C-alpha positions in Angstrom: -66.2 -91.9 -148.3 -63.6 -89.8 -146.5 -64.0 -89.3 -143.1 -64.2 -85.3 -141.9 -61.4 -84.9 -139.3 -62.3 -82.3 -136.8 -61.8 -78.4 -137.3 -59.2 -76.6 -135.3 -61.8 -74.7 -133.7 -63.7 -77.7 -132.6 -59.9 -78.9 -131.1 -60.4 -76.1 -129.2 -63.3 -76.8 -127.8 -63.6 -80.3 -127.3 -60.2 -79.6 -125.3 -61.7 -78.0 -123.2 -64.6 -80.1 -122.6 -62.5 -82.7 -122.1 -60.2 -80.8 -119.8 -63.1 -80.2 -117.5 -64.5 -83.6 -117.3 -61.0 -84.8 -116.5 -60.6 -82.3 -113.3 -64.1 -83.6 -112.2 -63.2 -87.1 -112.8 -59.9 -87.1 -110.7 -61.8 -85.1 -107.9 -64.7 -87.2 -107.5 -62.2 -90.6 -108.0 -60.4 -89.3 -105.0 -63.7 -88.9 -103.2 -64.8 -92.3 -103.7 -61.6 -93.8 -103.2 -61.1 -92.1 -99.8 -64.4 -93.3 -98.8 -64.4 -97.1 -100.1 -60.5 -97.7 -100.6 -58.5 -98.1 -104.0 -58.3 -101.6 -103.7 -62.1 -101.8 -103.6 -64.2 -102.1 -107.0 -65.8 -98.5 -106.9 -62.4 -96.8 -106.3 -60.7 -99.1 -109.3 -63.3 -98.1 -111.6 -63.3 -94.2 -110.8 -59.5 -94.7 -111.1 -59.8 -96.3 -114.8 -62.6 -93.6 -115.5 -59.9 -90.5 -115.1 -56.9 -92.8 -116.9 -59.3 -93.3 -120.1 -59.8 -89.5 -120.1 -56.1 -88.8 -119.8 -55.5 -91.2 -122.9 -58.1 -89.8 -125.0 -56.9 -86.0 -124.1 -53.2 -87.6 -125.4 -54.1 -89.2 -128.3 -56.7 -86.3 -129.6 -53.4 -83.9 -128.7 -51.1 -86.2 -131.2 -54.2 -85.9 -134.0 -54.5 -82.5 -133.5 -50.3 -82.4 -134.5 -50.5 -84.7 -137.0 -53.7 -82.8 -138.6 -52.7 -79.0 -138.0 -48.7 -79.2 -137.7 -47.9 -75.8 -138.2 -50.6 -73.8 -135.5 -51.1 -76.5 -133.3 -50.2 -76.1 -129.6 -50.1 -78.5 -126.3 -52.9 -75.8 -124.6 -55.6 -76.9 -126.4 -56.2 -80.2 -124.9 -54.0 -79.1 -121.5 -54.9 -75.7 -120.9 -53.8 -74.1 -117.7 -51.4 -76.9 -116.9 -48.0 -75.3 -117.2 -46.0 -77.7 -115.4 -47.1 -80.4 -118.3 -43.9 -81.4 -119.7 -43.7 -82.6 -123.9 -40.9 -84.7 -125.0 -39.8 -84.8 -128.4 -38.0 -88.2 -129.7 -35.0 -87.5 -130.8 -34.8 -89.9 -133.7 -38.4 -89.6 -135.3 -38.9 -85.4 -134.7 -42.4 -86.5 -132.6 -43.6 -85.0 -129.8 -45.0 -87.5 -127.0 -47.0 -86.9 -123.7 -45.6 -87.6 -120.3 -47.9 -89.9 -119.6 -47.0 -92.3 -121.5 -45.7 -96.2 -120.9 -42.8 -96.1 -118.4 -44.0 -92.3 -117.1 -47.5 -93.4 -116.5 -47.0 -94.3 -113.2 -45.6 -91.3 -112.1 -47.8 -89.5 -113.8 -50.7 -90.7 -112.5 -49.1 -90.4 -108.6 -48.8 -86.6 -109.6 -52.5 -86.2 -110.8 -53.4 -87.0 -107.0 -51.3 -84.0 -105.5 -52.8 -81.7 -108.6 -54.4 -78.4 -107.8 -57.0 -77.8 -110.1 -58.4 -74.2 -111.2 -61.9 -74.0 -111.6 -62.9 -72.4 -114.8 
């Protein structure tokens, strides 16, 4: 039996939910790290929690572009993030999130300084 992919509308709903979850978790990660330290287990786990959400957003964004290449846009999984940049792989013509691989550490540092917009 073939699996049913998410509809475009479901991607929009999921993108908004993941965005809110991520912003809430980053705020809590900063709070926990300030209280217990970034090198202690609570700080590390809180940091890992929002990193997992970010990785999921990135993968779902990539999947959105595979499922709906003509109508997908980066603001579905990254709303209100005008400073988020996408790099296009020249040889493959494929979009990649900035926080992948070598740029992940810089992206995570930027998360700590980010201003959040409450919906």
